[in-house]
KEDO-156113 format. One record per residue: x, y, z of N, C-alpha, C in turn; residue in one letter. Coordinates in steps of 0.2 Angstrom, whole numbers, plus 5000, padded with zeros to 4 digits. Layout:
BEGIN
+------+------+------+------+------+------+------+------+------+------+
:  n.X :  n.Y :  n.Z : ca.X : ca.Y : ca.Z :  c.X :  c.Y :  c.Z : type :
+------+------+------+------+------+------+------+------+------+------+
:    X :    Y :    Z :    X :    Y :    Z :    X :    Y :    Z :    A :
...
+------+------+------+------+------+------+------+------+------+------+
END
This chain:
BEGIN
+------+------+------+------+------+------+------+------+------+------+
:  n.X :  n.Y :  n.Z : ca.X : ca.Y : ca.Z :  c.X :  c.Y :  c.Z : type :
+------+------+------+------+------+------+------+------+------+------+
: 5486 : 5427 : 4980 : 5484 : 5427 : 4973 : 5476 : 5427 : 4973 :    X :
: 5474 : 5432 : 4969 : 5466 : 5432 : 4969 : 5463 : 5426 : 4965 :    X :
: 5458 : 5424 : 4967 : 5454 : 5419 : 4963 : 5450 : 5422 : 4958 :    X :
: 5450 : 5418 : 4953 : 5445 : 5421 : 4947 : 5439 : 5416 : 4948 :    X :
: 5434 : 5420 : 4947 : 5427 : 5416 : 4946 : 5425 : 5416 : 4939 :    X :
: 5424 : 5410 : 4937 : 5422 : 5410 : 4930 : 5415 : 5409 : 4930 :    X :
: 5412 : 5414 : 4926 : 5404 : 5414 : 4926 : 5403 : 5411 : 4919 :    X :
: 5399 : 5406 : 4919 : 5397 : 5402 : 4913 : 5391 : 5406 : 4911 :    X :
: 5391 : 5408 : 4904 : 5386 : 5411 : 4901 : 5382 : 5406 : 4898 :    X :
: 5375 : 5407 : 4898 : 5371 : 5402 : 4894 : 5372 : 5403 : 4887 :    X :
: 5373 : 5398 : 4883 : 5374 : 5398 : 4876 : 5367 : 5400 : 4873 :    X :
: 5367 : 5403 : 4868 : 5361 : 5405 : 4864 : 5360 : 5399 : 4859 :    X :
: 5355 : 5394 : 4860 : 5354 : 5388 : 4857 : 5348 : 5389 : 4851 :    X :
: 5347 : 5395 : 4849 : 5342 : 5396 : 4844 : 5346 : 5395 : 4837 :    X :
: 5341 : 5393 : 4832 : 5344 : 5392 : 4825 : 5344 : 5385 : 4824 :    X :
: 5347 : 5384 : 4818 : 5347 : 5377 : 4815 : 5355 : 5375 : 4814 :    X :
: 5356 : 5368 : 4815 : 5362 : 5366 : 4814 : 5363 : 5365 : 4806 :    X :
: 5369 : 5364 : 4804 : 5371 : 5363 : 4797 : 5367 : 5356 : 4795 :    X :
: 5367 : 5351 : 4799 : 5364 : 5345 : 4797 : 5357 : 5345 : 4796 :    X :
: 5354 : 5349 : 4800 : 5346 : 5350 : 4799 : 5345 : 5354 : 4793 :    X :
: 5349 : 5359 : 4791 : 5348 : 5363 : 4785 : 5349 : 5358 : 4779 :    X :
: 5354 : 5354 : 4779 : 5356 : 5349 : 4774 : 5350 : 5344 : 4773 :    X :
: 5347 : 5342 : 4778 : 5342 : 5337 : 4778 : 5336 : 5341 : 4775 :    X :
: 5334 : 5347 : 4776 : 5329 : 5350 : 4774 : 5329 : 5352 : 4766 :    X :
: 5336 : 5353 : 4764 : 5337 : 5354 : 4757 : 5336 : 5348 : 4753 :    X :
: 5338 : 5342 : 4756 : 5337 : 5336 : 4752 : 5330 : 5334 : 4751 :    X :
: 5326 : 5335 : 4757 : 5319 : 5334 : 4756 : 5315 : 5339 : 4751 :    X :
: 5317 : 5345 : 4751 : 5314 : 5350 : 4747 : 5316 : 5348 : 4739 :    X :
: 5322 : 5346 : 4738 : 5324 : 5344 : 4732 : 5321 : 5338 : 4729 :    X :
: 5319 : 5333 : 4733 : 5316 : 5327 : 4731 : 5308 : 5329 : 4729 :    X :
: 5306 : 5333 : 4733 : 5299 : 5336 : 4732 : 5298 : 5340 : 4725 :    X :
: 5303 : 5344 : 4724 : 5303 : 5348 : 4718 : 5304 : 5343 : 4712 :    X :
: 5308 : 5338 : 4712 : 5309 : 5334 : 4707 : 5303 : 5329 : 4705 :    X :
: 5300 : 5328 : 4711 : 5293 : 5324 : 4710 : 5288 : 5328 : 4706 :    X :
: 5288 : 5335 : 4708 : 5283 : 5339 : 4705 : 5285 : 5340 : 4697 :    X :
: 5291 : 5341 : 4696 : 5293 : 5341 : 4689 : 5291 : 5335 : 4685 :    X :
: 5292 : 5329 : 4687 : 5290 : 5323 : 4684 : 5283 : 5323 : 4683 :    X :
: 5279 : 5325 : 4688 : 5272 : 5325 : 4687 : 5269 : 5330 : 4682 :    X :
: 5273 : 5336 : 4682 : 5271 : 5341 : 4677 : 5272 : 5339 : 4670 :    X :
: 5277 : 5335 : 4669 : 5278 : 5332 : 4662 : 5273 : 5327 : 4660 :    X :
: 5271 : 5323 : 4665 : 5265 : 5319 : 4663 : 5259 : 5322 : 4662 :    X :
: 5257 : 5327 : 4666 : 5251 : 5331 : 4665 : 5251 : 5334 : 4658 :    X :
: 5257 : 5337 : 4656 : 5257 : 5340 : 4650 : 5256 : 5336 : 4644 :    X :
: 5259 : 5330 : 4644 : 5258 : 5324 : 4639 : 5251 : 5322 : 4639 :    X :
: 5247 : 5321 : 4645 : 5240 : 5319 : 4645 : 5236 : 5325 : 4642 :    X :
: 5237 : 5331 : 4643 : 5233 : 5336 : 4640 : 5234 : 5337 : 4633 :    X :
: 5240 : 5336 : 4630 : 5241 : 5335 : 4623 : 5237 : 5330 : 4620 :    X :
: 5237 : 5324 : 4623 : 5234 : 5318 : 4621 : 5226 : 5319 : 4621 :    X :
: 5224 : 5323 : 4626 : 5217 : 5324 : 4626 : 5214 : 5329 : 4620 :    X :
: 5219 : 5334 : 4619 : 5217 : 5338 : 4613 : 5217 : 5334 : 4607 :    X :
: 5221 : 5330 : 4605 : 5221 : 5325 : 4599 : 5215 : 5321 : 4599 :    X :
: 5213 : 5319 : 4605 : 5207 : 5315 : 4605 : 5200 : 5319 : 4604 :    X :
: 5201 : 5325 : 4606 : 5195 : 5330 : 4605 : 5194 : 5331 : 4597 :    X :
: 5200 : 5332 : 4594 : 5200 : 5333 : 4587 : 5198 : 5327 : 4583 :    X :
: 5200 : 5321 : 4585 : 5197 : 5315 : 4582 : 5190 : 5314 : 4583 :    X :
: 5187 : 5316 : 4589 : 5180 : 5315 : 4590 : 5176 : 5320 : 4585 :    X :
: 5179 : 5326 : 4585 : 5176 : 5331 : 4580 : 5176 : 5329 : 4573 :    X :
: 5181 : 5326 : 4571 : 5182 : 5323 : 4564 : 5176 : 5318 : 4563 :    X :
: 5176 : 5313 : 4567 : 5171 : 5308 : 4567 : 5163 : 5311 : 4567 :    X :
: 5162 : 5316 : 4571 : 5156 : 5319 : 4571 : 5154 : 5323 : 4565 :    X :
: 5159 : 5326 : 4562 : 5158 : 5329 : 4555 : 5156 : 5324 : 4550 :    X :
: 5160 : 5318 : 4550 : 5158 : 5313 : 4545 : 5151 : 5311 : 4546 :    X :
: 5149 : 5309 : 4552 : 5142 : 5307 : 4553 : 5137 : 5312 : 4551 :    X :
: 5138 : 5318 : 4552 : 5133 : 5323 : 4550 : 5133 : 5324 : 4543 :    X :
: 5139 : 5323 : 4540 : 5139 : 5324 : 4532 : 5135 : 5318 : 4529 :    X :
: 5136 : 5312 : 4532 : 5132 : 5306 : 4530 : 5125 : 5307 : 4531 :    X :
: 5123 : 5310 : 4536 : 5116 : 5311 : 4538 : 5112 : 5316 : 4533 :    X :
: 5117 : 5321 : 4530 : 5114 : 5326 : 4526 : 5114 : 5324 : 4519 :    X :
: 5116 : 5318 : 4517 : 5116 : 5316 : 4510 : 5110 : 5310 : 4509 :    X :
: 5109 : 5308 : 4503 : 5104 : 5303 : 4502 : 5107 : 5296 : 4504 :    X :
: 5103 : 5291 : 4504 : 5105 : 5285 : 4507 : 5110 : 5281 : 4501 :    X :
: 5109 : 5283 : 4495 : 5113 : 5280 : 4490 : 5120 : 5282 : 4490 :    X :
: 5121 : 5288 : 4493 : 5128 : 5291 : 4493 : 5131 : 5289 : 4499 :    X :
: 5128 : 5286 : 4504 : 5131 : 5284 : 4510 : 5135 : 5278 : 4509 :    X :
: 5142 : 5278 : 4508 : 5146 : 5273 : 4506 : 5152 : 5273 : 4511 :    X :
: 5156 : 5267 : 4511 : 5162 : 5267 : 4515 : 5168 : 5271 : 4511 :    X :
: 5173 : 5273 : 4515 : 5178 : 5276 : 4512 : 5184 : 5278 : 4517 :    X :
: 5188 : 5282 : 4514 : 5194 : 5284 : 4518 : 5196 : 5291 : 4516 :    X :
: 5198 : 5295 : 4521 : 5200 : 5302 : 4520 : 5205 : 5304 : 4526 :    X :
: 5208 : 5310 : 4524 : 5213 : 5313 : 4529 : 5210 : 5320 : 4530 :    X :
: 5208 : 5321 : 4537 : 5205 : 5328 : 4539 : 5209 : 5330 : 4545 :    X :
: 5211 : 5336 : 4544 : 5215 : 5340 : 4550 : 5221 : 5335 : 4553 :    X :
: 5224 : 5332 : 4548 : 5230 : 5328 : 4550 : 5228 : 5321 : 4553 :    X :
: 5222 : 5319 : 4552 : 5220 : 5313 : 4555 : 5217 : 5309 : 4550 :    X :
: 5219 : 5303 : 4550 : 5217 : 5298 : 4544 : 5210 : 5294 : 4547 :    X :
: 5205 : 5294 : 4543 : 5199 : 5291 : 4545 : 5197 : 5286 : 4540 :    X :
: 5194 : 5280 : 4542 : 5192 : 5275 : 4538 : 5185 : 5274 : 4541 :    X :
: 5180 : 5274 : 4537 : 5173 : 5273 : 4539 : 5170 : 5267 : 4535 :    X :
: 5166 : 5263 : 4538 : 5163 : 5257 : 4535 : 5155 : 5258 : 4537 :    X :
: 5151 : 5257 : 4531 : 5144 : 5258 : 4532 : 5141 : 5251 : 4531 :    X :
: 5137 : 5249 : 4536 : 5133 : 5243 : 4536 : 5126 : 5244 : 4537 :    X :
: 5122 : 5241 : 4532 : 5115 : 5241 : 4533 : 5112 : 5236 : 4538 :    X :
: 5109 : 5239 : 4543 : 5106 : 5235 : 4549 : 5099 : 5234 : 4548 :    X :
: 5095 : 5238 : 4545 : 5088 : 5238 : 4544 : 5086 : 5241 : 4537 :    X :
: 5080 : 5241 : 4536 : 5078 : 5243 : 4529 : 5079 : 5251 : 4528 :    X :
: 5079 : 5255 : 4533 : 5081 : 5262 : 4533 : 5086 : 5264 : 4537 :    X :
: 5090 : 5260 : 4540 : 5095 : 5262 : 4545 : 5102 : 5259 : 4543 :    X :
: 5107 : 5263 : 4543 : 5114 : 5261 : 4542 : 5118 : 5262 : 4548 :    X :
: 5122 : 5257 : 4549 : 5127 : 5258 : 4555 : 5134 : 5261 : 4552 :    X :
: 5136 : 5266 : 4554 : 5143 : 5269 : 4552 : 5148 : 5268 : 4557 :    X :
: 5153 : 5265 : 4556 : 5159 : 5265 : 4561 : 5165 : 5268 : 4558 :    X :
: 5167 : 5274 : 4561 : 5172 : 5278 : 4559 : 5178 : 5277 : 4563 :    X :
: 5184 : 5274 : 4561 : 5190 : 5273 : 4564 : 5195 : 5279 : 4563 :    X :
: 5196 : 5283 : 4567 : 5201 : 5289 : 4567 : 5207 : 5288 : 4570 :    X :
: 5213 : 5289 : 4566 : 5219 : 5287 : 4568 : 5223 : 5294 : 4568 :    X :
: 5227 : 5295 : 4574 : 5231 : 5301 : 4575 : 5237 : 5299 : 4578 :    X :
: 5242 : 5303 : 4577 : 5249 : 5302 : 4580 : 5249 : 5305 : 4587 :    X :
: 5251 : 5301 : 4591 : 5251 : 5304 : 4598 : 5256 : 5309 : 4599 :    X :
: 5256 : 5313 : 4605 : 5261 : 5318 : 4606 : 5268 : 5314 : 4607 :    X :
: 5273 : 5318 : 4605 : 5280 : 5315 : 4605 : 5281 : 5310 : 4600 :    X :
: 5277 : 5309 : 4595 : 5278 : 5305 : 4589 : 5277 : 5298 : 4591 :    X :
: 5274 : 5296 : 4596 : 5273 : 5289 : 4598 : 5268 : 5286 : 4593 :    X :
: 5267 : 5279 : 4594 : 5263 : 5275 : 4589 : 5257 : 5278 : 4588 :    X :
: 5254 : 5278 : 4582 : 5248 : 5281 : 4580 : 5242 : 5277 : 4584 :    X :
: 5237 : 5281 : 4587 : 5232 : 5278 : 4591 : 5225 : 5279 : 4587 :    X :
: 5222 : 5273 : 4586 : 5216 : 5274 : 4583 : 5210 : 5274 : 4588 :    X :
: 5205 : 5278 : 4586 : 5199 : 5279 : 4590 : 5193 : 5277 : 4586 :    X :
: 5189 : 5273 : 4588 : 5183 : 5270 : 4584 : 5177 : 5273 : 4587 :    X :
: 5173 : 5276 : 4582 : 5166 : 5279 : 4584 : 5161 : 5276 : 4580 :    X :
: 5155 : 5275 : 4582 : 5150 : 5272 : 4579 : 5143 : 5276 : 4579 :    X :
: 5140 : 5277 : 4574 : 5134 : 5280 : 4574 : 5129 : 5277 : 4569 :    X :
: 5123 : 5279 : 4569 : 5117 : 5277 : 4565 : 5115 : 5282 : 4560 :    X :
: 5114 : 5280 : 4554 : 5111 : 5285 : 4549 : 5104 : 5283 : 4547 :    X :
: 5099 : 5287 : 4548 : 5093 : 5285 : 4545 : 5092 : 5287 : 4538 :    X :
: 5089 : 5282 : 4534 : 5088 : 5284 : 4527 : 5081 : 5286 : 4526 :    X :
+------+------+------+------+------+------+------+------+------+------+
END
């Protein structure tokens, strides 16, 4: 009876196991979910920054309007401009200088609670 010689061939161990692939997929999924959450926060902050810029421009316009009028016409008041409500208060601090405080209220992105921003400037009479 002839003897058979079994030659063991070296296995090709290249590639990844299914466990390694699943672990990599889970890690990638966690990373992508983290990026999605961060993108939503950044988008909300950018929208809030745009609203704050408009509020600052509304206050600057009010201050410039008061500077261009006579001292007798510089009075406290309320107005709605560009969808923002502003309340300004004029206080005389010296013989020819008035302090103007302008509180601009806007609705934050997503309909959250209105946020007031307070700006102060001085008007020389």
